[in-house]
KERO-108206 format. One line per 3 residues: number of its first residue (from 1); their letters; for each residue z, x, y of N, C-alpha, C. Coordinates in pm, 1 decimal, padded with zeros to 6 digits. Atoms other than C-alpha are relative to their C-alpha. Layout:
N
NUM) a) Z/X/Y/Z/X/Y/Z/X/Y; ...
! end
This chain:
156
1) mkq) -00001.0/-00002.0/00059.0/05822.2/03466.9/03951.6/-00092.3/-00088.8/-00056.1; 00159.4/00036.8/00128.1/05515.4/03421.8/03694.2/00081.4/-00094.9/-00093.3; -00056.0/00132.8/00070.6/05575.9/03116.7/03514.2/-00105.6/00024.1/-00161.3
4) esk) 00096.9/00035.5/00057.9/05406.4/03140.7/03145.7/-00016.3/-00102.3/-00080.3; 00027.7/00131.8/00092.0/05233.2/02918.5/02905.3/00091.3/-00017.1/-00111.6; -00017.1/00026.9/00184.2/05330.8/02795.5/02544.5/-00065.3/00120.3/-00082.0
7) dgm) 00085.4/-00114.1/00090.8/05064.4/03090.3/02447.0/00036.7/00125.9/00077.4; -00012.8/-00098.4/-00040.6/05203.9/03315.1/02659.1/-00019.9/00098.0/00090.8; 00101.5/00009.2/-00140.4/04945.9/03358.8/02916.7/00077.8/00000.1/00146.4
10) nvd) -00038.7/00012.7/-00103.7/05032.6/03435.7/03251.5/-00025.8/-00129.9/00075.6; -00038.1/00083.1/-00036.5/05033.6/03071.1/03380.8/-00127.5/00060.1/00154.6; 00036.9/00069.7/-00071.3/04906.5/03127.0/03742.3/-00155.8/00116.3/00034.5
13) lhh) 00109.7/-00043.4/00019.4/04611.9/03395.0/03659.1/-00087.8/-00075.0/-00088.5; 00140.6/00019.3/00051.2/04502.5/03182.6/03424.4/-00065.8/-00176.2/00051.8; 00087.7/00081.5/-00030.3/04449.0/02913.2/03651.3/-00036.3/00012.0/00109.9
16) rch) 00035.7/-00045.8/-00186.1/04427.6/03063.5/03965.5/-00174.2/00059.9/-00060.4; 00138.6/-00020.4/00055.3/04039.2/03175.6/03723.3/-00088.8/-00143.5/00039.2; 00101.0/00109.7/00004.1/03949.6/02860.7/03723.1/00011.8/-00124.6/00133.5
19) del) 00015.7/00043.5/-00118.4/04057.1/02725.9/04069.0/-00138.8/00052.0/00139.7; 00092.7/-00139.3/-00085.4/03863.9/03005.0/04210.1/-00174.5/-00028.1/-00000.4; 00160.5/00060.7/00084.0/03531.9/02884.6/04001.3/00018.5/-00149.9/00108.2
22) lky) -00009.9/00097.0/-00084.1/03608.3/02532.8/04161.7/-00048.7/00012.9/00172.6; 00020.9/00050.5/-00146.4/03638.1/02617.7/04513.3/-00097.1/00090.7/00001.8; 00131.0/-00099.0/-00062.8/03349.3/02887.3/04483.5/-00124.2/-00156.3/-00012.5
25) wnk) 00068.5/00090.7/00109.6/03176.4/02604.5/04287.4/-00059.0/-00111.9/00156.0; -00015.6/00099.5/-00127.6/03252.1/02313.2/04549.5/-00073.4/00073.9/00213.1; 00000.7/-00048.1/-00176.0/03177.7/02520.4/04889.1/-00147.7/00084.1/-00057.6
28) lrg) 00160.0/00061.5/00008.4/02811.6/02603.6/04720.3/-00044.1/-00093.7/-00022.5; 00065.9/00155.1/00060.6/02714.1/02287.9/04593.0/00003.4/-00045.3/00178.7; -00053.8/00051.9/-00136.8/02870.4/02157.9/04998.4/-00036.9/-00172.4/-00072.9
31) drp) -00034.4/00094.8/00026.8/02740.1/01776.6/04983.6/-00152.7/-00017.1/-00138.4; 00183.7/-00013.6/00137.5/02431.2/01809.5/04694.7/00154.2/-00071.5/-00154.6; 00034.4/00017.5/00188.1/02486.1/01734.3/04321.1/00110.3/00091.3/-00066.6
34) fph) -00073.4/-00146.4/00043.6/02566.8/02131.2/04252.4/-00100.3/00094.4/00025.1; 00110.5/-00034.7/-00112.9/02430.8/02407.7/04370.6/-00082.0/00110.4/-00110.2; 00083.8/-00003.9/00084.4/02100.6/02622.9/04175.2/00119.9/00130.6/-00029.0
37) ese) -00071.2/-00134.5/00056.3/02174.3/02899.8/03927.2/-00024.4/00110.8/00135.6; 00075.5/-00090.8/-00025.0/01993.2/03154.4/04163.0/00073.0/00013.0/00156.1; -00094.4/-00036.4/-00101.7/02265.4/03105.1/04464.0/00179.1/00065.4/-00065.7
40) iep) -00121.8/-00047.8/00066.4/02582.8/03261.3/04194.2/-00072.6/00150.8/00056.8; 00015.0/-00124.1/-00002.1/02615.1/03582.3/04349.7/00130.0/00066.1/-00058.1; -00094.9/-00103.2/00097.4/02861.3/03811.8/04136.0/00088.3/00096.8/00112.3
43) ddi) -00034.2/-00017.6/-00081.6/02960.2/04020.3/04387.0/00133.2/-00100.2/00095.4; -00164.8/00098.3/-00041.8/03177.4/03719.9/04556.8/00100.2/-00089.4/-00110.6; -00080.2/00009.1/00078.0/03297.4/03665.8/04312.9/00058.4/00098.1/-00173.0
46) adm) -00003.5/-00100.6/00088.6/03381.9/03982.2/04129.5/00100.7/-00022.2/-00099.8; -00102.8/-00020.8/00086.5/03738.9/03973.7/04041.3/-00012.9/-00093.9/-00074.2; 00022.7/00085.2/00098.0/03648.5/03675.5/03793.5/-00100.8/00073.4/-00079.6
49) wdy) 00116.0/00028.4/00007.7/03296.6/03815.9/03748.1/00019.4/00013.2/-00187.0; 00001.3/-00024.4/00204.8/03382.3/03971.9/03350.4/00033.7/-00145.8/-00024.0; -00073.0/00160.2/00143.1/03566.0/03605.7/03227.7/-00107.9/-00117.1/00014.9
52) cfl) 00100.9/00031.7/00026.6/03249.2/03477.2/03335.8/-00115.1/-00027.5/-00120.2; 00160.1/00051.3/00120.0/02898.1/03305.9/03122.7/-00072.6/-00093.7/00112.8; 00174.5/00107.1/-00077.8/02605.3/03137.0/03229.4/-00077.3/-00068.2/-00164.4
55) isl) 00043.8/00069.4/00116.6/02465.8/02899.1/02982.6/-00167.5/-00032.7/00089.0; 00116.3/00039.6/-00015.7/02060.5/02843.0/03003.8/-00022.9/-00083.0/-00028.2; 00073.5/00206.8/00054.9/01918.1/02471.3/02920.6/-00126.5/00067.9/00036.4
58) ddv) 00144.6/-00036.6/00032.4/01528.3/02511.2/02820.6/-00014.7/-00138.7/-00129.5; 00087.7/00130.5/00130.5/01309.4/02288.0/02542.6/00059.9/00092.8/-00082.0; -00055.9/-00077.8/00118.8/01408.7/02561.5/02289.7/00155.7/00036.6/00030.3
61) vrr) -00131.6/-00023.4/00102.1/01781.9/02589.6/02336.3/00019.7/-00158.4/-00022.5; -00049.2/00181.2/00077.8/01813.6/02180.2/02298.4/-00065.6/00001.1/-00173.8; 00001.5/-00012.8/00195.7/01633.8/02295.9/01934.8/00002.2/00082.9/-00117.9
64) igy) -00088.3/-00102.8/00100.0/01819.6/02508.6/01819.4/00144.0/00073.9/00058.5; -00191.8/-00044.9/-00109.4/02164.9/02501.6/02072.7/-00023.6/00099.1/00089.5; -00056.6/-00048.3/-00194.9/02283.5/02660.5/02381.7/-00004.0/00197.7/-00008.7
67) rys) -00058.0/-00179.2/-00037.4/02201.3/03046.6/02503.5/00050.5/00032.3/00141.7; -00114.0/-00085.5/-00127.7/02405.7/03245.5/02678.0/-00120.6/00088.3/00059.9; 00067.9/-00099.3/-00079.0/02235.6/03427.8/02929.6/00031.1/00138.9/00107.5
70) ymg) -00075.5/-00058.1/-00088.8/02516.0/03583.6/03098.0/00172.2/00029.8/-00064.0; -00160.7/00034.5/00036.7/02894.2/03664.4/02929.4/00067.0/00160.3/00021.6; -00103.0/-00104.2/-00077.8/03125.1/03895.0/03106.3/00047.8/00103.5/-00092.1
73) nel) -00049.6/-00015.7/00125.3/03266.0/04198.1/02898.1/00139.2/-00046.0/-00050.6; -00146.7/00051.9/00122.2/03594.4/04088.6/02848.3/00031.6/-00141.5/-00088.1; 00022.6/00067.4/00122.1/03483.8/03779.7/02684.1/-00135.0/00054.6/-00089.9
76) vka) 00073.4/-00073.7/00135.2/03244.3/04032.5/02469.1/00183.6/00038.2/-00097.3; -00160.2/00009.7/00044.7/03612.5/04110.7/02406.1/00051.7/-00042.5/-00032.3; -00020.7/00155.2/00075.0/03752.0/03772.2/02315.7/-00042.2/00034.3/-00124.8
79) fgd) 00114.0/-00030.4/00178.3/03533.4/03838.1/02007.9/-00007.8/00040.5/-00081.0; 00025.2/-00109.7/00060.6/03609.1/04126.9/01900.6/-00056.0/00053.6/00016.4; 00095.3/-00114.5/00037.3/03333.3/04326.2/01981.0/00046.8/00091.3/00067.7
82) dvn) 00010.0/-00118.6/-00143.6/03228.1/04633.4/02222.9/-00102.2/-00032.3/00090.2; 00065.8/00021.2/-00147.7/03101.9/04573.0/02532.7/-00105.3/00052.6/-00014.7; 00119.0/-00028.5/00035.6/02792.1/04789.6/02416.1/-00053.6/-00057.4/-00114.4
85) npd) 00101.9/00065.1/00152.2/02684.2/04557.1/02142.3/00048.0/-00180.9/00067.9; -00014.2/00181.9/00016.6/02711.8/04202.5/02300.9/-00066.2/-00075.6/-00105.9; 00042.5/00113.6/00078.1/02484.8/04058.9/02053.9/00043.2/-00017.8/-00104.2
88) mal) -00080.7/00071.9/00089.6/02697.8/04049.4/01820.1/00112.5/-00133.2/00022.2; -00173.8/00090.1/-00010.6/02999.8/03857.2/02023.6/-00136.0/-00096.8/00075.9; 00103.1/00167.9/-00051.9/02663.2/03624.2/02163.7/00020.3/-00119.5/-00173.5
91) rll) -00026.9/00118.6/00123.0/02663.2/03520.1/01794.9/00133.1/-00038.0/-00087.6; -00136.0/-00000.7/-00068.3/03001.7/03541.5/01781.2/00088.8/-00190.2/00033.9; -00002.6/00042.2/-00085.3/03012.1/03342.9/02025.7/-00052.1/-00224.2/-00019.0
94) sst) 00039.3/00097.4/00029.6/02772.8/03046.2/01901.0/00049.9/-00062.2/-00123.5; -00048.4/00079.1/00113.1/02942.4/03002.1/01553.2/00163.1/-00062.2/00062.0; -00170.7/00054.6/-00032.5/03332.2/02951.9/01722.2/-00041.3/-00087.0/00063.9
97) kvp) -00038.9/00129.8/-00046.3/03169.3/02668.7/01915.7/00107.4/00011.1/00076.1; -00060.7/00010.9/-00085.7/03330.1/02835.0/02221.6/-00111.7/-00016.9/00143.9; -00106.6/00120.2/-00015.8/03342.1/02621.3/02472.4/-00089.7/-00071.3/-00091.5
100) sle) 00003.2/00160.3/00092.6/03354.8/02260.3/02240.4/-00156.4/-00033.2/00045.3; 00141.3/00102.2/-00016.2/02988.9/02085.7/02194.2/-00003.2/-00076.7/00100.8; -00028.9/00110.9/-00010.1/03177.3/01796.7/02314.4/-00010.0/-00017.2/00198.6
103) kin) 00018.7/00037.2/-00127.7/03237.0/01939.6/02657.8/-00094.6/00060.1/00068.7; 00156.8/-00009.5/-00057.9/02919.1/02090.3/02704.8/-00081.8/-00094.5/00057.0; 00063.7/00127.5/-00004.1/02745.3/01746.7/02660.2/00087.7/-00077.7/00090.6
106) evl) -00038.3/00040.8/-00113.5/03023.1/01623.1/02904.1/-00083.8/00027.1/00093.1; 00060.0/-00031.4/-00088.5/02934.8/01845.5/03151.2/-00168.5/-00038.2/00079.1; 00161.0/00042.7/-00024.8/02547.8/01776.3/03122.8/-00006.4/-00146.3/00036.1
109) dkk) 00021.8/00104.1/-00058.7/02571.3/01429.0/03092.4/00134.9/-00149.7/00093.6; -00059.3/00044.5/-00169.8/02881.8/01318.1/03433.7/-00037.1/00138.8/00044.9; -00012.6/-00103.1/-00170.3/02788.9/01640.0/03617.3/00060.6/00011.2/00080.3
112) hsv) -00160.1/00047.7/-00040.0/03114.4/01702.9/03648.9/00020.6/00150.0/-00035.6; -00063.3/-00140.2/00080.6/03321.5/02094.7/03601.2/00105.4/-00160.9/-00086.4; -00082.9/00029.4/00099.7/03515.0/02036.1/03278.7/00102.5/00094.4/00002.9
115) ide) -00055.0/-00031.2/00082.8/03810.9/02194.9/03100.4/00006.8/00032.0/-00110.9; -00010.3/-00052.7/00170.2/03817.2/02354.0/02781.5/00092.8/00041.3/-00061.2; -00036.0/-00053.4/00051.6/04068.7/02495.7/02602.4/00049.2/-00013.9/-00181.2
118) gnf) -00016.4/-00003.0/00190.2/04138.4/02550.7/02221.7/00055.5/00142.0/-00064.9; -00041.8/-00117.2/00081.9/04156.1/02854.7/01977.2/-00128.9/00022.2/-00129.1; 00049.4/-00031.1/00094.2/03970.5/03056.1/01718.6/-00009.6/00164.0/-00042.4
121) ina) -00087.3/-00145.0/00144.2/03958.4/03370.7/01467.8/-00165.9/00093.4/00097.4; 00050.7/-00080.8/-00043.4/03803.5/03657.8/01644.0/-00126.8/00085.4/-00134.4; 00010.6/-00125.7/00061.5/03572.3/03939.0/01459.8/00144.2/00052.1/-00074.4
124) hhm) -00080.7/-00157.7/00022.6/03909.5/04213.7/01380.7/00114.9/-00182.5/-00056.6; -00083.0/00103.4/00046.8/04046.8/03803.9/01282.3/00150.8/00029.5/00051.7; -00155.4/00088.2/-00140.6/04282.9/03741.3/01619.2/-00012.9/-00079.6/00002.1
127) dvr) -00010.5/00144.9/-00003.9/04365.0/03427.3/01654.2/00017.6/00012.1/00186.3; 00055.9/-00028.6/-00133.3/04217.0/03389.1/02039.0/00003.9/-00129.3/00058.2; -00025.5/00185.9/-00051.3/04336.6/03074.5/02235.0/-00054.4/00055.2/00108.4
130) yrt) 00092.1/-00002.4/-00101.9/04135.7/03036.7/02525.3/-00020.3/-00129.3/00058.3; 00064.8/00132.1/-00120.8/04074.6/02803.1/02856.0/-00118.5/00032.0/00060.4; 00112.2/00038.1/-00017.4/03756.2/02732.0/02975.6/-00015.7/-00071.1/00177.9
133) civ) 00059.8/00128.3/-00104.1/03629.2/02546.8/03310.0/-00168.4/00059.5/00003.8; 00108.7/-00023.4/-00018.6/03261.4/02486.5/03305.9/-00097.4/-00061.1/00105.2; 00102.7/00046.1/-00113.4/03011.3/02369.0/03604.0/-00143.6/00001.7/-00034.8
136) plg) 00178.2/00004.0/-00020.0/02704.6/02225.3/03644.2/-00093.4/00056.4/00106.6; 00071.8/-00050.1/-00052.2/02396.7/02380.9/03790.7/-00108.6/-00028.9/-00059.2; 00112.4/00098.1/00045.3/02053.0/02230.6/03868.7/-00030.5/00017.4/00152.7
139) yed) 00076.4/00016.6/-00095.3/01837.1/02126.9/04078.4/-00004.8/-00107.7/00144.1; -00051.6/00175.0/-00048.5/01820.9/01855.0/04378.7/-00006.8/-00124.1/-00023.5; -00018.1/00206.1/00037.2/01696.8/01570.8/04228.9/00095.6/00023.7/-00148.4
142) gqv) -00138.4/00006.8/00109.9/02039.6/01604.2/03990.8/-00019.9/00051.7/-00146.0; -00005.1/-00056.9/00156.8/01894.1/01801.5/03662.7/00047.7/00102.7/00009.6; -00156.6/-00104.5/-00029.7/02175.6/02044.3/03560.2/-00179.1/00133.1/-00092.5
145) shl) 00084.3/-00115.8/00074.0/01940.9/02383.3/03431.9/00088.6/00085.2/-00104.8; -00081.1/-00077.1/00075.8/02236.3/02578.8/03362.7/00160.3/-00019.4/00048.0; -00221.3/-00044.7/-00063.9/02654.9/02573.7/03315.6/00038.8/00130.8/00017.7
148) fgv) -00080.9/-00071.1/-00038.9/02855.6/02781.5/03454.8/00145.2/00003.2/-00042.0; -00075.1/-00059.7/00015.5/03152.2/02917.4/03363.6/00113.5/00135.2/-00056.9; -00101.0/-00150.6/00086.6/03503.3/03133.7/03296.6/00062.5/-00052.7/-00072.0
151) mrw) -00121.7/00035.1/00150.6/03727.9/03161.5/03032.8/00089.7/00136.4/-00020.6; -00053.0/-00072.9/00056.9/04003.0/03289.8/03004.5/00080.3/00055.9/-00109.0; -00040.2/00001.3/00166.5/04204.8/03401.2/02665.3/00104.7/00133.6/00013.9
154) kay) -00103.0/-00136.3/00066.4/04461.4/03634.6/02448.8/-00040.1/-00078.8/-00109.9; 00056.2/00048.4/00159.8/04417.6/03664.9/02150.0/00182.8/00086.1/-00084.9; -00110.1/-00036.1/00121.5/04733.8/03730.4/01826.7/-00029.8/00053.4/-00112.2
! end
């Protein structure tokens, strides 16, 4: 029997992506603090790739905010835009603060995985409830270069 959460999402599917991401991340990192961004292979996580995002960190980002270098097609849809025009979704994403800045900073400060959940209003004025898992990617010296995550969502 499939269990539903209070917002109507399928709990098994909703949590499975987060568990799969953590399992994949742990496999890649081995005994290191975290894997490098170049180790992410979309084919290895094809069943959830369209729900994933990648945030690049660099000097420009620190001055003006976080830069999404990848956003899966299903995430573009969450923001109420067409996958053929992801630029609008990226603008919406930065204005909605999904995932929250607090959670992004927690991943950066503590260098471990973080779960974030909340809601936002998308371009079609629908209430989108989401849950995301974010993990750090980086270098052998412990410096974080990217944040990688998966987000499951449902619009109302």
